[in-house]
C-alpha positions in Angstrom: -67.3 32.8 -76.4 -69.7 35.7 -75.8 -69.3 36.8 -79.5 -70.2 33.3 -80.6 -73.2 33.1 -78.3 -74.4 36.6 -79.5 -74.1 35.5 -83.1 -76.0 32.3 -82.5 -78.7 34.3 -80.7 -79.0 36.9 -83.5 -78.9 34.3 -86.3 -81.4 31.9 -84.8 -83.5 34.7 -83.4 -84.0 36.0 -86.9 -84.9 32.5 -88.0 -87.3 32.2 -85.1 -89.5 35.2 -85.9 -92.2 32.7 -87.1 -92.0 30.6 -84.0 -92.1 33.3 -81.4 -94.1 36.1 -82.9 -97.1 34.4 -84.4 -95.9 34.0 -87.9 -94.3 35.8 -90.8 -97.5 37.5 -91.7 -97.6 39.5 -88.5 -94.1 40.9 -89.2 -94.9 41.6 -92.9 -98.0 43.5 -91.8 -95.9 45.6 -89.4 -92.9 46.2 -91.7 -94.1 45.5 -95.2 -92.6 42.7 -97.3 -89.5 44.6 -98.1 -89.0 45.7 -94.5 -89.4 42.2 -93.2 -87.0 40.8 -95.8 -84.5 43.6 -95.1 -84.7 43.1 -91.3 -84.4 39.3 -91.7 -81.4 39.6 -94.0 -79.5 42.2 -91.8 -80.1 40.1 -88.6 -79.1 36.9 -90.3 -76.0 38.3 -91.9 -74.9 40.0 -88.7 -75.5 36.8 -86.7 -73.7 34.7 -89.2 -70.7 37.1 -89.2 -70.6 37.0 -85.4 -70.8 33.2 -85.4 -67.8 33.0 -87.7 -65.8 35.6 -85.8 -66.8 34.3 -82.4 -66.0 30.7 -83.3 -62.7 31.7 -84.7 -61.8 33.6 -81.6 -63.0 30.7 -79.4 -60.9 28.2 -81.2 -57.8 30.5 -80.9 -58.2 31.7 -77.4 -60.9 30.0 -75.3 -60.9 26.3 -76.3 -62.5 24.1 -73.7 -62.4 20.3 -74.4 -65.3 18.5 -72.5 -64.8 15.0 -73.9 -62.8 13.3 -76.7 -65.1 11.7 -79.3 -64.2 8.1 -80.0 -62.8 7.4 -83.5 -65.9 5.4 -84.5 -68.0 8.7 -84.4 -66.1 9.8 -87.6 -67.5 6.7 -89.4 -71.0 7.9 -88.4 -70.4 11.6 -89.0 -69.2 11.3 -92.6 -72.3 9.5 -94.0 -74.6 11.8 -91.9 -73.0 14.8 -93.5 -73.6 13.3 -97.0 -77.3 12.9 -96.0 -77.4 16.5 -94.7 -76.1 17.8 -98.0 -78.7 15.8 -100.0 -81.4 17.0 -97.6 -80.4 20.6 -98.2 -80.3 20.1 -101.9 -83.7 18.5 -101.8 -85.1 21.7 -100.3 -85.0 23.4 -103.7 -88.0 24.8 -105.5 -88.9 21.7 -107.6 -91.1 19.0 -106.1 -89.6 15.5 -105.7 -90.1 12.2 -103.9 -87.2 12.9 -101.5 -88.7 16.3 -100.6 -92.1 14.6 -100.0 -90.5 11.9 -97.8 -88.7 14.5 -95.7 -91.6 17.0 -95.6 -89.3 19.8 -94.6 -85.9 18.9 -96.0 -84.1 22.1 -94.9 -84.9 21.4 -91.3 -83.9 17.7 -91.7 -80.6 18.8 -93.2 -79.9 21.2 -90.3 -80.8 18.6 -87.7 -78.6 16.0 -89.4 -75.7 18.5 -89.8 -75.9 19.5 -86.2 -76.1 16.0 -84.9 -73.2 14.8 -87.0 -71.1 17.7 -85.7 -72.1 17.0 -82.1 -70.9 13.4 -82.5 -67.6 14.5 -83.9 -66.8 17.5 -81.6 -66.4 17.3 -77.8 -65.5 20.9 -77.1 -67.7 23.4 -75.3 -68.0 25.9 -78.2 -68.9 23.2 -80.7 -71.5 21.8 -78.3 -73.0 25.3 -77.9 -73.0 26.0 -81.6 -74.3 22.7 -82.9 -76.5 22.0 -80.0 -78.2 25.4 -80.5 -78.8 24.7 -84.2 -80.2 21.2 -83.4 -82.5 22.6 -80.7 -83.7 25.4 -83.0 -84.4 22.9 -85.9 -86.4 20.7 -83.6 -88.4 23.6 -82.2 -89.0 25.0 -85.7 -90.2 21.6 -86.9 -92.7 21.4 -83.9 -93.8 24.9 -84.7 -94.3 24.1 -88.4 -96.4 21.1 -87.5 -98.5 23.0 -85.1 -99.2 25.6 -87.8 -100.6 22.8 -89.9 -97.8 22.9 -92.5 -97.5 19.3 -93.7 -94.6 20.2 -95.9 -94.0 19.1 -99.5 -96.8 17.8 -101.6 -97.1 14.1 -102.4 -95.1 12.9 -105.4 -95.6 9.4 -106.6 -92.4 8.7 -108.4 -88.8 10.0 -108.4 -88.3 13.1 -110.5 -85.5 15.0 -112.0 -85.5 17.1 -108.8 -84.5 14.0 -106.8 -81.6 13.3 -109.2 -80.5 16.9 -108.8 -80.8 16.6 -105.0 -78.6 13.5 -104.8 -76.1 14.7 -107.4 -75.9 18.2 -106.2 -75.8 17.2 -102.5 -73.0 14.7 -103.3 -71.0 17.2 -105.2 -71.3 19.8 -102.4 -70.4 17.1 -99.9 -67.2 16.1 -101.7 -66.3 19.7 -102.2 -66.7 20.4 -98.5 -64.6 17.4 -97.6 -61.7 19.1 -99.4 -62.6 22.7 -98.4 -63.2 22.0 -94.7 -59.6 22.5 -93.7 -59.4 25.8 -95.5 -62.8 27.2 -94.5 -63.1 25.7 -91.0 -59.5 24.9 -90.1 -60.1 21.2 -89.4 -59.4 18.3 -91.8 -62.1 15.7 -91.9 -60.1 13.3 -94.2 -57.1 12.5 -92.1 
């Protein structure tokens, strides 16, 4: 469990440099653009690797079931996950109406993903993992708002970027439905 927690701390810590340390600009001025990106990448990749390794070990050796989610949570989790994938796809570089509605679609996608998994998983490791990501995304959204970043610019009509977000998000969602047992070790379809 400690490896999982260390990975979460490292990954989310790297993604929280803007929240805690007064902004990306301060880090870029200290380290330079390349230094900042290098540090961010190394910390993120190391944290992600530790999360994967730690969660795998937790599932194999330290599993602690806190509660058993009722079956109806699956009926909420599946559409929430589709929404999470569409949100993540809407975070692309092109402006669109969906991106404008969500303001910060990546954060909305992370919050939706984390909430969906908290509904479907009643084990301690899952609660720590998904709860941490949910708390981080909420804190980051508050930080972004305090910095005055209102997010995506206003778009009056749906654009090709919206179609790409819905289609791309849906394709990724369907792929993950089938890949989840192989990548994560848990079937979501049966």
